[in-house]
VMD Tcl script that builds the backbone (N, CA, C; Angstrom):
set m [mol new atoms 243]
animate dup $m
set s [atomselect $m all]
$s set {name element resname resid chain x y z} {
  {N N MET 1 A -4.314 25.902 -9.077}
  {CA C MET 1 A -3.628 27.878 -9.419}
  {C C MET 1 A -4.290 28.230 -10.412}
  {N N LYS 2 A -4.511 29.467 -10.918}
  {CA C LYS 2 A -5.481 29.790 -11.810}
  {C C LYS 2 A -4.283 30.573 -12.514}
  {N N ARG 3 A -4.198 30.681 -13.785}
  {CA C ARG 3 A -3.570 31.454 -14.484}
  {C C ARG 3 A -3.442 33.091 -14.398}
  {N N ASP 4 A -4.053 33.748 -13.536}
  {CA C ASP 4 A -3.974 34.497 -12.567}
  {C C ASP 4 A -3.311 34.551 -11.230}
  {N N ASN 5 A -3.499 33.640 -11.249}
  {CA C ASN 5 A -2.065 33.112 -9.933}
  {C C ASN 5 A -3.612 33.411 -8.190}
  {N N GLN 6 A -4.530 33.325 -9.151}
  {CA C GLN 6 A -5.443 32.787 -7.944}
  {C C GLN 6 A -5.790 31.573 -7.101}
  {N N LEU 7 A -5.547 31.646 -5.914}
  {CA C LEU 7 A -5.531 29.528 -5.576}
  {C C LEU 7 A -6.996 29.514 -4.222}
  {N N PHE 8 A -7.554 28.480 -4.864}
  {CA C PHE 8 A -8.622 28.179 -3.830}
  {C C PHE 8 A -8.396 26.539 -3.025}
  {N N TYR 9 A -8.348 26.796 -1.782}
  {CA C TYR 9 A -8.148 25.668 -1.014}
  {C C TYR 9 A -8.805 26.602 0.882}
  {N N GLU 10 A -8.495 24.712 1.292}
  {CA C GLU 10 A -8.639 24.649 2.842}
  {C C GLU 10 A -7.394 24.185 3.517}
  {N N THR 11 A -7.619 24.311 4.318}
  {CA C THR 11 A -6.740 24.023 5.486}
  {C C THR 11 A -7.031 22.640 6.471}
  {N N GLN 12 A -6.544 21.641 6.354}
  {CA C GLN 12 A -6.977 20.490 7.073}
  {C C GLN 12 A -5.887 19.655 8.434}
  {N N VAL 13 A -6.570 19.950 9.305}
  {CA C VAL 13 A -6.113 19.172 10.565}
  {C C VAL 13 A -6.250 17.899 10.815}
  {N N GLY 14 A -5.434 17.068 10.798}
  {CA C GLY 14 A -5.543 15.252 10.612}
  {C C GLY 14 A -5.606 14.973 9.358}
  {N N THR 15 A -6.245 13.911 9.391}
  {CA C THR 15 A -6.159 12.826 8.224}
  {C C THR 15 A -6.824 14.190 6.945}
  {N N VAL 16 A -6.748 13.372 6.123}
  {CA C VAL 16 A -7.743 14.014 4.558}
  {C C VAL 16 A -7.926 12.548 4.578}
  {N N THR 17 A -8.856 12.827 3.779}
  {CA C THR 17 A -10.600 12.026 3.488}
  {C C THR 17 A -10.447 11.898 1.870}
  {N N SER 18 A -11.256 11.031 1.071}
  {CA C SER 18 A -11.508 11.079 0.267}
  {C C SER 18 A -12.634 11.821 0.768}
  {N N GLU 19 A -13.444 12.048 1.526}
  {CA C GLU 19 A -15.237 12.935 1.581}
  {C C GLU 19 A -14.676 14.064 2.023}
  {N N ILE 20 A -13.606 14.395 2.239}
  {CA C ILE 20 A -12.627 16.070 2.476}
  {C C ILE 20 A -12.186 15.960 1.088}
  {N N VAL 21 A -11.530 15.648 0.066}
  {CA C VAL 21 A -11.979 15.701 -0.691}
  {C C VAL 21 A -12.935 16.197 -1.560}
  {N N ILE 22 A -13.912 14.943 -1.227}
  {CA C ILE 22 A -14.746 14.961 -2.769}
  {C C ILE 22 A -15.816 16.457 -2.519}
  {N N ASN 23 A -15.859 16.557 -1.165}
  {CA C ASN 23 A -16.308 17.969 -0.213}
  {C C ASN 23 A -15.821 19.246 -0.919}
  {N N PHE 24 A -14.839 18.873 -0.953}
  {CA C PHE 24 A -13.935 20.603 -1.111}
  {C C PHE 24 A -14.206 20.224 -2.651}
  {N N LEU 25 A -14.024 19.752 -3.706}
  {CA C LEU 25 A -14.596 19.617 -4.888}
  {C C LEU 25 A -15.590 19.911 -5.473}
  {N N ASP 26 A -15.985 20.126 -4.600}
  {CA C ASP 26 A -17.692 20.275 -4.765}
  {C C ASP 26 A -18.253 21.644 -4.446}
  {N N LYS 27 A -17.015 22.264 -3.278}
  {CA C LYS 27 A -17.075 23.632 -3.115}
  {C C LYS 27 A -16.696 23.731 -4.442}
  {N N TYR 28 A -15.390 23.292 -5.045}
  {CA C TYR 28 A -15.069 24.544 -5.888}
  {C C TYR 28 A -15.832 24.803 -7.089}
  {N N CYS 29 A -16.162 23.541 -7.297}
  {CA C CYS 29 A -17.075 23.771 -8.408}
  {C C CYS 29 A -18.437 25.080 -8.497}
  {N N GLN 30 A -18.935 24.707 -7.759}
  {CA C GLN 30 A -19.594 26.395 -7.453}
  {C C GLN 30 A -19.007 28.144 -7.962}
  {N N ASN 31 A -17.598 27.583 -7.832}
  {CA C ASN 31 A -17.026 28.701 -8.584}
  {C C ASN 31 A -16.222 29.045 -9.274}
  {N N ILE 32 A -16.323 28.078 -10.516}
  {CA C ILE 32 A -15.469 27.723 -11.629}
  {C C ILE 32 A -16.966 28.017 -12.697}
  {N N GLN 33 A -15.620 28.899 -13.223}
  {CA C GLN 33 A -16.807 30.169 -14.827}
  {C C GLN 33 A -16.470 29.158 -16.336}
  {N N LYS 34 A -15.241 28.266 -16.327}
  {CA C LYS 34 A -15.177 27.798 -17.273}
  {C C LYS 34 A -14.656 26.496 -17.549}
  {N N LYS 35 A -14.292 25.751 -18.206}
  {CA C LYS 35 A -13.762 24.201 -18.234}
  {C C LYS 35 A -12.552 24.514 -17.402}
  {N N THR 36 A -12.236 23.739 -16.690}
  {CA C THR 36 A -11.295 23.316 -15.595}
  {C C THR 36 A -10.807 22.117 -15.384}
  {N N VAL 37 A -9.045 21.860 -15.096}
  {CA C VAL 37 A -8.267 20.846 -15.043}
  {C C VAL 37 A -7.648 20.707 -13.595}
  {N N ILE 38 A -7.679 19.713 -13.445}
  {CA C ILE 38 A -7.543 19.784 -11.474}
  {C C ILE 38 A -6.753 18.205 -11.952}
  {N N ILE 39 A -5.387 18.906 -11.443}
  {CA C ILE 39 A -4.186 17.252 -11.782}
  {C C ILE 39 A -3.735 16.942 -10.647}
  {N N ILE 40 A -3.981 15.742 -10.209}
  {CA C ILE 40 A -3.996 14.943 -8.968}
  {C C ILE 40 A -2.773 13.376 -9.458}
  {N N ASP 41 A -2.544 13.216 -8.392}
  {CA C ASP 41 A -1.823 11.767 -8.468}
  {C C ASP 41 A -2.965 11.217 -7.991}
  {N N GLN 42 A -2.104 9.448 -7.720}
  {CA C GLN 42 A -3.300 8.763 -7.953}
  {C C GLN 42 A -3.345 8.122 -5.888}
  {N N ALA 43 A -2.775 8.841 -5.327}
  {CA C ALA 43 A -3.552 8.607 -4.114}
  {C C ALA 43 A -4.956 7.847 -4.300}
  {N N SER 44 A -5.055 7.174 -2.927}
  {CA C SER 44 A -5.963 6.110 -2.638}
  {C C SER 44 A -7.247 7.179 -2.817}
  {N N ILE 45 A -7.027 8.310 -2.143}
  {CA C ILE 45 A -8.365 9.104 -1.667}
  {C C ILE 45 A -8.531 9.973 -2.437}
  {N N HIS 46 A -7.644 9.926 -4.082}
  {CA C HIS 46 A -8.331 10.185 -5.405}
  {C C HIS 46 A -8.794 9.535 -6.175}
  {N N THR 47 A -8.473 7.952 -5.836}
  {CA C THR 47 A -9.279 7.219 -6.350}
  {C C THR 47 A -10.340 5.932 -6.050}
  {N N SER 48 A -11.065 6.652 -4.441}
  {CA C SER 48 A -11.698 5.885 -4.287}
  {C C SER 48 A -13.050 4.915 -4.935}
  {N N ASP 49 A -13.944 4.277 -4.323}
  {CA C ASP 49 A -15.644 4.772 -5.423}
  {C C ASP 49 A -15.984 5.589 -4.958}
  {N N ALA 50 A -16.017 6.067 -3.629}
  {CA C ALA 50 A -16.975 7.964 -3.679}
  {C C ALA 50 A -16.369 8.692 -5.088}
  {N N PHE 51 A -14.508 9.121 -5.009}
  {CA C PHE 51 A -14.556 9.881 -5.591}
  {C C PHE 51 A -14.749 9.821 -7.496}
  {N N ILE 52 A -14.378 8.401 -7.248}
  {CA C ILE 52 A -14.695 7.855 -8.438}
  {C C ILE 52 A -16.163 8.925 -8.891}
  {N N GLU 53 A -17.189 8.304 -8.469}
  {CA C GLU 53 A -18.880 7.941 -8.463}
  {C C GLU 53 A -19.406 9.580 -8.897}
  {N N LYS 54 A -17.859 10.740 -8.891}
  {CA C LYS 54 A -18.401 11.983 -8.549}
  {C C LYS 54 A -18.001 12.072 -9.999}
  {N N LEU 55 A -17.238 11.832 -10.819}
  {CA C LEU 55 A -16.406 12.517 -11.739}
  {C C LEU 55 A -16.976 12.868 -12.948}
  {N N GLU 56 A -18.573 11.846 -13.366}
  {CA C GLU 56 A -19.389 12.595 -14.453}
  {C C GLU 56 A -20.239 14.356 -13.415}
  {N N GLU 57 A -20.357 13.944 -12.405}
  {CA C GLU 57 A -21.448 14.920 -11.877}
  {C C GLU 57 A -20.074 16.053 -11.512}
  {N N TRP 58 A -18.954 15.771 -11.970}
  {CA C TRP 58 A -18.203 17.125 -12.244}
  {C C TRP 58 A -18.067 17.091 -13.486}
  {N N GLU 59 A -17.643 16.735 -14.627}
  {CA C GLU 59 A -17.496 17.150 -15.345}
  {C C GLU 59 A -18.580 18.016 -16.143}
  {N N LYS 60 A -19.935 16.974 -15.724}
  {CA C LYS 60 A -21.178 18.387 -16.369}
  {C C LYS 60 A -21.112 19.687 -16.071}
  {N N LYS 61 A -20.310 19.657 -14.260}
  {CA C LYS 61 A -20.161 21.095 -13.710}
  {C C LYS 61 A -18.760 22.288 -14.293}
  {N N ASN 62 A -17.945 21.221 -15.963}
  {CA C ASN 62 A -16.666 21.585 -16.211}
  {C C ASN 62 A -16.082 21.754 -15.654}
  {N N LEU 63 A -15.287 20.817 -14.866}
  {CA C LEU 63 A -14.603 20.112 -13.654}
  {C C LEU 63 A -13.949 18.779 -14.146}
  {N N LYS 64 A -12.372 18.907 -14.816}
  {CA C LYS 64 A -11.802 17.519 -15.004}
  {C C LYS 64 A -11.068 16.949 -14.306}
  {N N ILE 65 A -10.712 15.761 -14.101}
  {CA C ILE 65 A -9.891 15.187 -13.355}
  {C C ILE 65 A -8.997 14.601 -14.310}
  {N N PHE 66 A -7.518 14.529 -14.012}
  {CA C PHE 66 A -6.951 14.194 -14.687}
  {C C PHE 66 A -5.495 13.771 -13.927}
  {N N TRP 67 A -5.691 11.944 -13.838}
  {CA C TRP 67 A -3.812 11.545 -12.830}
  {C C TRP 67 A -3.055 11.712 -13.703}
  {N N LEU 68 A -2.059 11.255 -12.413}
  {CA C LEU 68 A -1.159 11.973 -13.062}
  {C C LEU 68 A -0.665 10.190 -13.170}
  {N N PRO 69 A 0.559 9.662 -13.772}
  {CA C PRO 69 A 0.675 8.813 -14.531}
  {C C PRO 69 A 0.852 7.487 -12.641}
  {N N THR 70 A 1.200 6.122 -12.548}
  {CA C THR 70 A 1.249 5.660 -11.762}
  {C C THR 70 A 2.801 5.650 -11.447}
  {N N TYR 71 A 3.176 5.629 -10.148}
  {CA C TYR 71 A 4.651 5.845 -9.803}
  {C C TYR 71 A 5.652 7.007 -10.633}
  {N N SER 72 A 4.852 8.347 -10.669}
  {CA C SER 72 A 5.466 9.213 -10.780}
  {C C SER 72 A 5.664 10.776 -10.620}
  {N N PRO 73 A 6.761 10.628 -8.944}
  {CA C PRO 73 A 6.955 11.570 -8.728}
  {C C PRO 73 A 8.012 12.829 -9.207}
  {N N HIS 74 A 8.551 12.106 -9.869}
  {CA C HIS 74 A 8.991 13.847 -10.407}
  {C C HIS 74 A 7.935 14.233 -11.331}
  {N N LEU 75 A 7.051 14.279 -11.793}
  {CA C LEU 75 A 5.377 15.106 -12.184}
  {C C LEU 75 A 4.303 15.549 -11.144}
  {N N ASN 76 A 4.932 15.122 -10.044}
  {CA C ASN 76 A 3.805 15.640 -8.666}
  {C C ASN 76 A 5.089 16.575 -7.936}
  {N N LEU 77 A 5.286 18.005 -8.366}
  {CA C LEU 77 A 5.305 18.820 -7.728}
  {C C LEU 77 A 5.933 18.639 -6.355}
  {N N ILE 78 A 4.778 18.302 -5.921}
  {CA C ILE 78 A 4.573 18.519 -4.041}
  {C C ILE 78 A 5.920 17.337 -3.496}
  {N N GLU 79 A 5.809 16.003 -4.683}
  {CA C GLU 79 A 6.745 15.136 -3.793}
  {C C GLU 79 A 8.245 16.040 -3.726}
  {N N ILE 80 A 9.052 17.181 -4.326}
  {CA C ILE 80 A 9.628 17.644 -4.830}
  {C C ILE 80 A 10.433 19.099 -3.319}
  {N N LEU 81 A 8.650 19.334 -2.853}
  {CA C LEU 81 A 9.447 20.019 -2.071}
  {C C LEU 81 A 9.759 19.558 -0.699}
}
mol reanalyze $m
mol bondsrecalc $m
mol representation Tube
mol addrep $m
């Protein structure tokens, strides 16, 4: 969510894979105007080889990925829901 409460999202029926997350972030990169940080957990879909390979490309498009520390559900708001 942006500071002005804009939210970029997609819904997914079934299993979310690394490929789905990568495609989503590729689309998201097309819409950002300034440096953007996305905070994610260290689920396997966020740490796959394919995901890691995209980091440099996304950074060139002003998208920075920040991982939460391992085993820190207290920092991951989705774990509280």
